[in-house]
Biopython code that builds the backbone (N, CA, C, O; Angstrom):
import numpy as np
from Bio.PDB.StructureBuilder import StructureBuilder

atoms = [
    (1, "MET", "N", (-15.235, 25.717, 21.699)),
    (1, "MET", "CA", (-13.942, 25.519, 22.318)),
    (1, "MET", "C", (-14.026, 25.697, 23.835)),
    (1, "MET", "O", (-13.402, 24.955, 24.594)),
    (2, "THR", "N", (-14.799, 26.682, 24.260)),
    (2, "THR", "CA", (-14.947, 26.938, 25.687)),
    (2, "THR", "C", (-15.593, 25.744, 26.385)),
    (2, "THR", "O", (-15.181, 25.364, 27.482)),
    (3, "LYS", "N", (-16.594, 25.160, 25.756)),
    (3, "LYS", "CA", (-17.295, 24.033, 26.362)),
    (3, "LYS", "C", (-16.393, 22.808, 26.474)),
    (3, "LYS", "O", (-16.476, 22.065, 27.452)),
    (4, "ILE", "N", (-15.539, 22.593, 25.490)),
    (4, "ILE", "CA", (-14.626, 21.443, 25.518)),
    (4, "ILE", "C", (-13.622, 21.588, 26.655)),
    (4, "ILE", "O", (-13.388, 20.635, 27.398)),
    (5, "ILE", "N", (-13.029, 22.765, 26.798)),
    (5, "ILE", "CA", (-12.058, 23.006, 27.866)),
    (5, "ILE", "C", (-12.736, 22.900, 29.224)),
    (5, "ILE", "O", (-12.180, 22.311, 30.151)),
    (6, "MET", "N", (-13.934, 23.466, 29.350)),
    (6, "MET", "CA", (-14.656, 23.405, 30.607)),
    (6, "MET", "C", (-14.979, 21.954, 30.974)),
    (6, "MET", "O", (-14.814, 21.561, 32.129)),
    (7, "LEU", "N", (-15.430, 21.171, 30.025)),
    (7, "LEU", "CA", (-15.749, 19.769, 30.282)),
    (7, "LEU", "C", (-14.510, 18.978, 30.681)),
    (7, "LEU", "O", (-14.566, 18.157, 31.597)),
    (8, "LEU", "N", (-13.397, 19.218, 30.004)),
    (8, "LEU", "CA", (-12.144, 18.529, 30.320)),
    (8, "LEU", "C", (-11.677, 18.843, 31.740)),
    (8, "LEU", "O", (-11.317, 17.935, 32.489)),
    (9, "LEU", "N", (-11.680, 20.109, 32.110)),
    (9, "LEU", "CA", (-11.233, 20.485, 33.443)),
    (9, "LEU", "C", (-12.183, 20.003, 34.540)),
    (9, "LEU", "O", (-11.734, 19.651, 35.630)),
    (10, "LEU", "N", (-13.473, 19.984, 34.268)),
    (10, "LEU", "CA", (-14.411, 19.472, 35.259)),
    (10, "LEU", "C", (-14.272, 17.958, 35.421)),
    (10, "LEU", "O", (-14.462, 17.438, 36.521)),
    (11, "CYS", "N", (-13.945, 17.247, 34.346)),
    (11, "CYS", "CA", (-13.678, 15.804, 34.456)),
    (11, "CYS", "C", (-12.422, 15.550, 35.287)),
    (11, "CYS", "O", (-12.388, 14.619, 36.092)),
    (12, "ILE", "N", (-11.405, 16.363, 35.099)),
    (12, "ILE", "CA", (-10.189, 16.230, 35.910)),
    (12, "ILE", "C", (-10.509, 16.510, 37.375)),
    (12, "ILE", "O", (-9.973, 15.844, 38.261)),
    (13, "ALA", "N", (-11.383, 17.495, 37.643)),
    (13, "ALA", "CA", (-11.781, 17.785, 39.026)),
    (13, "ALA", "C", (-12.535, 16.607, 39.629)),
    (13, "ALA", "O", (-12.350, 16.294, 40.805)),
    (14, "ALA", "N", (-13.383, 15.950, 38.839)),
    (14, "ALA", "CA", (-14.107, 14.776, 39.335)),
    (14, "ALA", "C", (-13.144, 13.641, 39.654)),
    (14, "ALA", "O", (-13.312, 12.949, 40.658)),
    (15, "ILE", "N", (-12.144, 13.446, 38.814)),
    (15, "ILE", "CA", (-11.127, 12.423, 39.076)),
    (15, "ILE", "C", (-10.367, 12.766, 40.353)),
    (15, "ILE", "O", (-10.038, 11.874, 41.135)),
    (16, "GLN", "N", (-10.086, 14.044, 40.571)),
    (16, "GLN", "CA", (-9.373, 14.483, 41.773)),
    (16, "GLN", "C", (-10.165, 14.128, 43.027)),
    (16, "GLN", "O", (-9.572, 13.764, 44.042)),
    (17, "VAL", "N", (-11.484, 14.226, 42.978)),
    (17, "VAL", "CA", (-12.310, 13.892, 44.132)),
    (17, "VAL", "C", (-12.269, 12.390, 44.401)),
    (17, "VAL", "O", (-12.229, 11.967, 45.556)),
    (18, "ILE", "N", (-12.280, 11.586, 43.342)),
    (18, "ILE", "CA", (-12.264, 10.129, 43.497)),
    (18, "ILE", "C", (-10.894, 9.646, 43.968)),
    (18, "ILE", "O", (-10.791, 8.883, 44.929)),
    (19, "ARG", "N", (-9.851, 10.097, 43.283)),
    (19, "ARG", "CA", (-8.486, 9.683, 43.608)),
    (19, "ARG", "C", (-7.556, 10.867, 43.348)),
    (19, "ARG", "O", (-7.423, 11.299, 42.202)),
    (20, "PRO", "N", (-6.912, 11.399, 44.385)),
    (20, "PRO", "CA", (-6.039, 12.567, 44.192)),
    (20, "PRO", "C", (-4.971, 12.310, 43.127)),
    (20, "PRO", "O", (-4.380, 11.232, 43.068)),
    (21, "LEU", "N", (-4.736, 13.321, 42.290)),
    (21, "LEU", "CA", (-3.807, 13.188, 41.172)),
    (21, "LEU", "C", (-2.349, 13.222, 41.619)),
    (21, "LEU", "O", (-1.493, 12.615, 40.975)),
    (22, "GLY", "N", (-2.060, 13.919, 42.709)),
    (22, "GLY", "CA", (-0.692, 14.012, 43.199)),
    (22, "GLY", "C", (0.130, 15.081, 42.496)),
    (22, "GLY", "O", (1.341, 15.164, 42.702)),
    (23, "TRP", "N", (-0.512, 15.899, 41.668)),
    (23, "TRP", "CA", (0.186, 16.987, 41.007)),
    (23, "TRP", "C", (0.503, 18.052, 42.042)),
    (23, "TRP", "O", (-0.156, 18.102, 43.081)),
    (24, "PRO", "N", (1.499, 18.913, 41.790)),
    (24, "PRO", "CA", (1.800, 19.987, 42.749)),
    (24, "PRO", "C", (0.559, 20.846, 43.015)),
    (24, "PRO", "O", (-0.062, 21.366, 42.088)),
    (25, "GLY", "N", (0.216, 20.982, 44.286)),
    (25, "GLY", "CA", (-0.964, 21.743, 44.671)),
    (25, "GLY", "C", (-2.239, 20.934, 44.687)),
    (25, "GLY", "O", (-3.282, 21.437, 45.103)),
    (26, "LEU", "N", (-2.179, 19.685, 44.240)),
    (26, "LEU", "CA", (-3.372, 18.835, 44.193)),
    (26, "LEU", "C", (-3.101, 17.508, 44.896)),
    (26, "LEU", "O", (-3.310, 16.440, 44.321)),
    (27, "LYS", "N", (-2.644, 17.580, 46.117)),
    (27, "LYS", "CA", (-2.276, 16.374, 46.859)),
    (27, "LYS", "C", (-3.456, 15.740, 47.591)),
    (27, "LYS", "O", (-3.432, 14.540, 47.868)),
    (28, "LYS", "N", (-4.505, 16.538, 47.914)),
    (28, "LYS", "CA", (-5.641, 16.031, 48.679)),
    (28, "LYS", "C", (-6.908, 16.064, 47.840)),
    (28, "LYS", "O", (-6.986, 16.787, 46.847)),
    (29, "ARG", "N", (-7.888, 15.284, 48.239)),
    (29, "ARG", "CA", (-9.183, 15.288, 47.539)),
    (29, "ARG", "C", (-9.859, 16.648, 47.631)),
    (29, "ARG", "O", (-10.535, 17.076, 46.695)),
    (30, "ALA", "N", (-9.678, 17.318, 48.746)),
    (30, "ALA", "CA", (-10.333, 18.611, 48.958)),
    (30, "ALA", "C", (-9.766, 19.706, 48.051)),
    (30, "ALA", "O", (-10.330, 20.799, 47.997)),
    (31, "ASP", "N", (-8.678, 19.445, 47.345)),
    (31, "ASP", "CA", (-8.079, 20.442, 46.456)),
    (31, "ASP", "C", (-8.780, 20.525, 45.100)),
    (31, "ASP", "O", (-8.337, 21.273, 44.229)),
    (32, "ALA", "N", (-9.855, 19.780, 44.907)),
    (32, "ALA", "CA", (-10.586, 19.813, 43.634)),
    (32, "ALA", "C", (-11.187, 21.192, 43.385)),
    (32, "ALA", "O", (-11.427, 21.552, 42.232)),
    (33, "TRP", "N", (-11.435, 21.968, 44.431)),
    (33, "TRP", "CA", (-11.996, 23.306, 44.254)),
    (33, "TRP", "C", (-11.070, 24.193, 43.438)),
    (33, "TRP", "O", (-11.533, 25.103, 42.750)),
    (34, "LYS", "N", (-9.762, 23.939, 43.507)),
    (34, "LYS", "CA", (-8.809, 24.739, 42.737)),
    (34, "LYS", "C", (-9.027, 24.519, 41.241)),
    (34, "LYS", "O", (-8.948, 25.463, 40.454)),
    (35, "LEU", "N", (-9.298, 23.289, 40.855)),
    (35, "LEU", "CA", (-9.568, 22.991, 39.449)),
    (35, "LEU", "C", (-10.886, 23.620, 38.995)),
    (35, "LEU", "O", (-10.980, 24.144, 37.885)),
    (36, "VAL", "N", (-11.887, 23.566, 39.848)),
    (36, "VAL", "CA", (-13.179, 24.166, 39.507)),
    (36, "VAL", "C", (-13.050, 25.686, 39.396)),
    (36, "VAL", "O", (-13.603, 26.292, 38.478)),
    (37, "ALA", "N", (-12.326, 26.296, 40.321)),
    (37, "ALA", "CA", (-12.122, 27.749, 40.263)),
    (37, "ALA", "C", (-11.354, 28.141, 39.004)),
    (37, "ALA", "O", (-11.663, 29.155, 38.377)),
    (38, "GLY", "N", (-10.362, 27.346, 38.634)),
    (38, "GLY", "CA", (-9.620, 27.602, 37.403)),
    (38, "GLY", "C", (-10.502, 27.480, 36.176)),
    (38, "GLY", "O", (-10.375, 28.261, 35.234)),
    (39, "THR", "N", (-11.392, 26.507, 36.183)),
    (39, "THR", "CA", (-12.319, 26.326, 35.066)),
    (39, "THR", "C", (-13.245, 27.529, 34.925)),
    (39, "THR", "O", (-13.476, 28.019, 33.820)),
    (40, "VAL", "N", (-13.765, 27.994, 36.041)),
    (40, "VAL", "CA", (-14.661, 29.157, 36.009)),
    (40, "VAL", "C", (-13.904, 30.396, 35.528)),
    (40, "VAL", "O", (-14.423, 31.160, 34.714)),
    (41, "ALA", "N", (-12.696, 30.596, 36.018)),
    (41, "ALA", "CA", (-11.898, 31.758, 35.612)),
    (41, "ALA", "C", (-11.551, 31.703, 34.128)),
    (41, "ALA", "O", (-11.627, 32.716, 33.431)),
    (42, "LEU", "N", (-11.174, 30.532, 33.649)),
    (42, "LEU", "CA", (-10.828, 30.372, 32.228)),
    (42, "LEU", "C", (-12.047, 30.611, 31.343)),
    (42, "LEU", "O", (-11.945, 31.272, 30.310)),
    (43, "THR", "N", (-13.190, 30.080, 31.741)),
    (43, "THR", "CA", (-14.419, 30.286, 30.975)),
    (43, "THR", "C", (-14.792, 31.760, 30.938)),
    (43, "THR", "O", (-15.161, 32.281, 29.885)),
    (44, "PHE", "N", (-14.700, 32.433, 32.076)),
    (44, "PHE", "CA", (-15.013, 33.862, 32.132)),
    (44, "PHE", "C", (-14.064, 34.659, 31.231)),
    (44, "PHE", "O", (-14.502, 35.547, 30.500)),
    (45, "ALA", "N", (-12.770, 34.343, 31.283)),
    (45, "ALA", "CA", (-11.793, 35.053, 30.454)),
    (45, "ALA", "C", (-12.068, 34.834, 28.965)),
    (45, "ALA", "O", (-11.966, 35.769, 28.171)),
    (46, "MET", "N", (-12.412, 33.615, 28.590)),
    (46, "MET", "CA", (-12.707, 33.345, 27.184)),
    (46, "MET", "C", (-13.970, 34.063, 26.724)),
    (46, "MET", "O", (-14.037, 34.530, 25.587)),
    (47, "LEU", "N", (-14.972, 34.155, 27.597)),
    (47, "LEU", "CA", (-16.189, 34.868, 27.241)),
    (47, "LEU", "C", (-15.935, 36.364, 27.077)),
    (47, "LEU", "O", (-16.473, 36.992, 26.165)),
    (48, "VAL", "N", (-15.123, 36.926, 27.955)),
    (48, "VAL", "CA", (-14.788, 38.356, 27.850)),
    (48, "VAL", "C", (-14.014, 38.619, 26.572)),
    (48, "VAL", "O", (-14.309, 39.581, 25.862)),
    (49, "LEU", "N", (-13.033, 37.786, 26.266)),
    (49, "LEU", "CA", (-12.250, 37.981, 25.040)),
    (49, "LEU", "C", (-13.127, 37.820, 23.796)),
    (49, "LEU", "O", (-12.966, 38.558, 22.824)),
    (50, "THR", "N", (-14.032, 36.878, 23.824)),
    (50, "THR", "CA", (-14.944, 36.704, 22.695)),
    (50, "THR", "C", (-15.824, 37.933, 22.505)),
    (50, "THR", "O", (-16.040, 38.376, 21.377)),
    (51, "ALA", "N", (-16.329, 38.481, 23.600)),
    (51, "ALA", "CA", (-17.181, 39.665, 23.526)),
    (51, "ALA", "C", (-16.395, 40.880, 23.036)),
    (51, "ALA", "O", (-16.932, 41.706, 22.298)),
    (52, "LEU", "N", (-15.135, 40.995, 23.436)),
    (52, "LEU", "CA", (-14.320, 42.133, 23.000)),
    (52, "LEU", "C", (-14.025, 42.097, 21.502)),
    (52, "LEU", "O", (-14.071, 43.124, 20.824)),
    (53, "PHE", "N", (-13.724, 40.910, 21.000)),
    (53, "PHE", "CA", (-13.335, 40.791, 19.600)),
    (53, "PHE", "C", (-14.492, 40.508, 18.653)),
    (53, "PHE", "O", (-14.285, 40.388, 17.445)),
    (54, "GLN", "N", (-15.692, 40.402, 19.175)),
    (54, "GLN", "CA", (-16.845, 40.114, 18.334)),
    (54, "GLN", "C", (-17.203, 41.309, 17.435)),
    (54, "GLN", "O", (-17.719, 41.124, 16.332)),
    (55, "GLY", "N", (-16.935, 42.508, 17.900)),
    (55, "GLY", "CA", (-17.264, 43.687, 17.127)),
    (55, "GLY", "C", (-16.255, 44.025, 16.033)),
    (55, "GLY", "O", (-16.523, 44.892, 15.202)),
    (56, "LEU", "N", (-15.111, 43.364, 16.016)),
    (56, "LEU", "CA", (-14.086, 43.700, 15.013)),
    (56, "LEU", "C", (-14.335, 43.050, 13.681)),
    (56, "LEU", "O", (-13.558, 43.241, 12.745)),
]
sb = StructureBuilder()
sb.init_structure("model")
sb.init_model(0)
sb.init_chain("A")
sb.init_seg("    ")
for serial, (resi, resn, name, xyz) in enumerate(atoms, 1):
    if name == "N":
        sb.init_residue(resn, " ", resi, " ")
    sb.init_atom(name, np.array(xyz, "f"), 0.0, 1.0, " ", f" {name:<3s}", serial, name[0])
structure = sb.get_structure()
């Protein structure tokens, strides 16, 4: 699940670099870093949650 979400968000970031999406906060091509940072944060959060609940 983590890999699918990461791949989806990175594809959206690649599209943002080619042609800006125009979403709030994503008006310029240079705003693709926000999507990449979100992807990294989401992946890290999912890994931490997986590690916490793995012992239960």
